[in-house]
N, C-alpha and C positions, 0 to 999 in steps of 0.2 A: 336217570338220576333226580330223587325231590329235593324240594331246597332243606337245606339244612335251617332246624328251627331253635333257638337258644330256648333251654327249659327253666320251668320256670322256678324251679328249685335246681338252681348251678351247682354241684358236685359231680368230680370224676365222674361216675356212676354213671350219672344222666347226662351227662354231653357224651359221652363215649356208648351210651344206649343213643342217642339222638343223632349221632356223627353212623351209627349203623343204619338206624332207620330211615334214612338221608341216604346212604348207597354208600357210603363212607367207611367201609366194614375194613381197609387197611390202613386208617386210621387211627390212632389209640394214646388218649393222655396219658400219661402216670403222673407221680410224684416223683422231682429229680432224687436218686437212690446220691447225691453225694450232697441237697442239700433239699430239706423237707419244704423249704420253702419257694421253694418255685417247681414248676410245671416241667416236663419231658415230652417232646410226643417224637414215636414213635411210629413210621409209615412204611410196612412191607411193600417191598421193590422186585423187581426181577430184573436178571443181570443178563447177559446177552445168549445163555445158555439154555432160556425161561426157569433158571433156578431161584429160587426168591430169595432174600436176605431183606434186616430189619435194620433199616437208616434213622439212627435215633439224631433225634435233636436238641438239645438244652436249652431255655430260654431263660429272660428274663423274668418272665411273667410268673407272679405268686397266684394266683388261682383260678379256677379253671373256668369261671367267670369271664375273668380278663382274655382268655384263652379265645374263649368262644364266642363275643364279642368281635377281634379280630378276623377270629377264622370264617364267622356269618358276610364280614365286611371285605370277603374276597385276600385278605391276608394269612397264606401259610409260612409265617415267618419267626426268627427268635424272639417277636416283640420287642426289641434294641429302639430305644428313640435316637 
């Protein structure tokens, strides 16, 4: 994997593209379906039978840039203080 680089124009679409370029194609950020002022993270995981499933994590983060900055710092979490 290459390093994740925060895009200059930081939108959900550009952050997802940067994640794929960096080799994190199993992670995608989206707007929270219950609160469009927050970001949700979806992570493709595999069970013990190697079957894929989506692990979804709601965050307290309001922007793609806030999430990208935390991810670049090595913090894959909900953004709670």
